[in-house]
C-alpha positions in Angstrom: 2.3 -17.4 -15.0 3.3 -21.0 -14.7 3.0 -21.7 -11.0 -0.6 -20.7 -10.3 -1.8 -22.0 -6.9 -4.0 -25.1 -6.7 -7.7 -24.5 -7.5 -8.5 -24.5 -3.8 -6.2 -21.6 -3.2 -6.9 -18.1 -4.3 -4.3 -16.0 -5.9 -3.0 -12.6 -4.8 -2.3 -9.8 -7.2 0.3 -7.7 -5.5 0.2 -4.2 -6.9 3.0 -1.7 -6.4 2.9 1.9 -7.6 6.3 3.6 -8.0 7.8 6.9 -9.0 11.5 7.6 -8.8 12.2 4.8 -6.3 15.7 3.4 -5.9 17.1 0.5 -4.0 14.0 0.4 -1.8 12.0 -0.8 -4.8 14.6 -3.4 -5.7 14.6 -4.8 -2.1 10.8 -4.9 -2.1 10.6 -6.8 -5.4 13.3 -9.2 -4.3 11.4 -9.9 -1.1 8.3 -10.9 -3.2 10.0 -13.4 -5.5 9.0 -16.3 -3.2 5.4 -15.3 -3.5 5.7 -15.2 -7.3 7.2 -18.7 -7.1 4.1 -19.8 -5.1 1.9 -18.6 -7.9 0.9 -15.1 -6.9 1.0 -12.2 -9.4 3.3 -9.2 -9.0 2.4 -6.0 -10.9 4.6 -2.9 -10.9 2.9 0.4 -12.1 5.4 3.2 -12.9 4.2 6.7 -12.9 6.9 8.1 -15.1 10.1 7.6 -13.3 13.1 9.6 -14.6 15.3 6.5 -14.5 13.6 4.2 -17.0 16.7 2.0 -17.2 16.2 1.0 -13.5 12.5 0.4 -14.2 13.3 -1.7 -17.2 15.8 -3.8 -15.1 12.9 -4.6 -12.8 10.8 -6.1 -15.5 12.1 -9.6 -15.0 11.1 -9.5 -11.3 7.4 -8.8 -12.0 4.7 -10.4 -14.0 3.4 -7.1 -15.4 5.2 -3.8 -15.8 2.6 -1.1 -16.5 3.0 2.6 -17.1 0.4 5.2 -16.0 0.1 8.9 -15.4 1.6 9.9 -12.0 -0.7 9.7 -9.0 -0.8 6.8 -6.5 -4.6 6.2 -6.8 -4.5 6.3 -10.6 -1.5 3.9 -10.7 -3.1 1.4 -8.2 -6.4 1.4 -10.1 -4.4 0.7 -13.3 -2.8 -2.2 -11.7 -6.1 -3.6 -10.5 -7.6 -3.2 -13.9 -5.0 -5.6 -15.3 -4.9 -7.9 -12.3 -5.9 -11.6 -12.4 -6.0 -12.4 -8.7 -9.0 -12.9 -6.4 -7.5 -10.5 -3.8 -5.5 -7.3 -4.4 -2.6 -6.4 -2.1 -1.4 -2.8 -2.5 2.1 -2.2 -1.3 4.3 0.8 -1.2 7.6 0.5 -3.2 9.7 0.7 0.0 7.9 -1.9 2.0 9.6 -4.9 3.4 7.6 -8.1 3.8 7.9 -11.3 5.9 7.5 -14.8 4.7 4.0 -16.1 5.0 2.1 -12.8 4.7 0.4 -14.1 1.5 -1.0 -17.0 3.5 -2.1 -14.7 6.3 -4.0 -12.5 3.9 -5.8 -15.4 2.2 -6.7 -16.9 5.5 -8.0 -13.5 6.7 -10.1 -12.9 3.7 -11.6 -16.4 4.0 -14.7 -17.4 2.0 -16.5 -14.1 2.6 -15.1 -11.1 0.7 -13.4 -8.8 3.1 -10.4 -6.4 3.4 -7.7 -5.4 5.9 -4.2 -4.3 6.5 -1.1 -5.1 8.6 0.4 -3.4 11.6 3.5 -1.6 10.6 7.0 -1.1 11.9 9.0 2.0 10.8 12.5 1.1 9.6 14.4 3.7 11.7 16.0 2.9 15.0 15.1 6.1 16.8 13.0 5.4 20.0 10.3 7.9 18.8 9.6 5.6 15.9 8.5 2.8 18.3 6.0 5.3 19.8 4.7 6.5 16.5 4.2 3.1 15.0 2.3 1.9 18.1 0.1 5.0 17.8 -0.5 4.4 14.1 -1.5 0.8 14.7 -3.7 1.5 17.6 -5.5 4.4 15.8 -6.1 2.1 12.8 -7.6 -0.6 15.0 -9.9 1.8 16.8 -11.0 3.8 13.7 -11.1 1.0 11.1 -9.2 3.2 8.8 -6.0 2.0 7.1 -3.2 3.9 5.5 -1.3 2.8 2.4 1.9 2.0 4.2 0.0 -0.7 6.1 -0.4 -2.8 3.0 -4.1 -2.6 2.3 -5.5 -5.9 0.9 -9.0 -6.2 -0.5 -11.1 -8.8 -2.2 -11.7 -8.0 -5.9 -15.4 -7.9 -5.4 -15.3 -5.3 -2.7 -12.7 -3.2 -4.6 -15.0 -3.1 -7.6 -18.0 -2.4 -5.4 -16.5 0.8 -4.0 -15.2 1.8 -7.4 -11.5 1.5 -6.6 -9.3 4.2 -5.2 -10.8 7.7 -5.6 -8.8 9.8 -8.0 -7.5 12.4 -5.5 -3.9 13.6 -4.9 -3.9 12.7 -1.2 -5.8 10.7 1.4 -6.9 8.1 -1.2 -6.1 5.4 1.3 -8.3 7.1 4.0 -11.2 7.5 1.6 -11.2 4.0 0.3 -11.0 2.7 3.9 -14.1 4.8 4.7 -16.0 3.3 1.8 -14.9 -0.3 2.5 -15.7 0.0 6.1 -19.4 0.6 5.2 -19.3 -2.9 3.6 -17.1 -4.8 6.1 -14.9 -4.1 9.1 -11.2 -4.4 8.3 -9.1 -7.4 9.4 -6.1 -6.1 11.3 -3.1 -8.5 11.0 -0.1 -8.1 13.3 2.6 -8.5 10.7 4.5 -6.3 11.1 5.0 -4.8 7.6 8.1 -2.7 7.7 7.9 0.7 6.0 10.6 3.1 5.3 11.1 6.0 7.8 12.9 8.1 5.2 10.0 10.7 5.0 10.1 11.1 8.8 13.9 11.4 8.9 14.1 13.9 6.0 11.3 16.2 7.2 11.9 15.8 10.9 10.2 13.2 13.1 8.1 15.4 15.2 7.3 17.8 12.4 6.2 15.0 10.1 4.0 13.5 12.9 2.3 16.9 13.5 1.9 17.5 9.8 0.2 14.2 9.2 -2.1 14.7 12.2 -3.0 18.2 10.9 -3.7 16.9 7.3 -5.9 14.1 8.5 -7.8 16.4 10.8 -8.3 18.9 8.0 -9.5 16.1 5.7 -12.0 15.0 8.4 -13.2 18.6 8.5 -13.8 18.5 4.8 -10.8 20.3 3.3 -10.3 19.2 -0.3 -7.5 16.8 -1.0 -6.0 19.2 -3.6 -5.5 21.8 -1.0 -4.0 19.3 1.4 -1.6 18.1 -1.3 -0.4 21.6 -2.0 0.2 22.2 1.8 2.2 18.9 2.0 4.5 19.9 -0.9 5.2 23.3 0.8 6.8 21.6 3.8 10.6 21.5 3.4 12.6 18.3 3.8 
């Protein structure tokens, strides 16, 4: 790209996996155009969306449009494989960012390779969302474990050292956090990064919260991700 940052400034590769996303993806990409203008790289990795016309229309808003087999871990690893930046920032397709988050990430990573995430805010207005997001942020700070909707960022060297995201259908964010934490404690930035509450609203707020707690506890007990993924798809909503 033409506007690469000065040599003293490292470049972010912002990697977004997507599959059948709609306006949320468009808003996210529009939010990131200022960072592209500042010299950062934006990579969209489609997992086989049914509306390829929409994906094609997004090509002018990214530096690379890649296609990979569906699976968030596989798509993010594909994006990293083609990335040019010194630091990878993995975003969900329905995330909403704030100005200056790129500078926050690069300042947080500093001269020593590290990794981290943002506090999140759920997009919905229900009062329960304020409780849930505080609990999620608090739990992450205490445990040193990040989830994908918190916008995990990681220095290229650390990412390669842990072998990227594990190729599993669920909890790939939890697992890479565990591996990264053995190398360095995460940097927790306040943000917040806004993430869509559509999953909570469609499946039910309390039911979704209990489901996620159950899945994470089962994973901690050693239940295989493929079994957890099957359970997740059985929940209506």
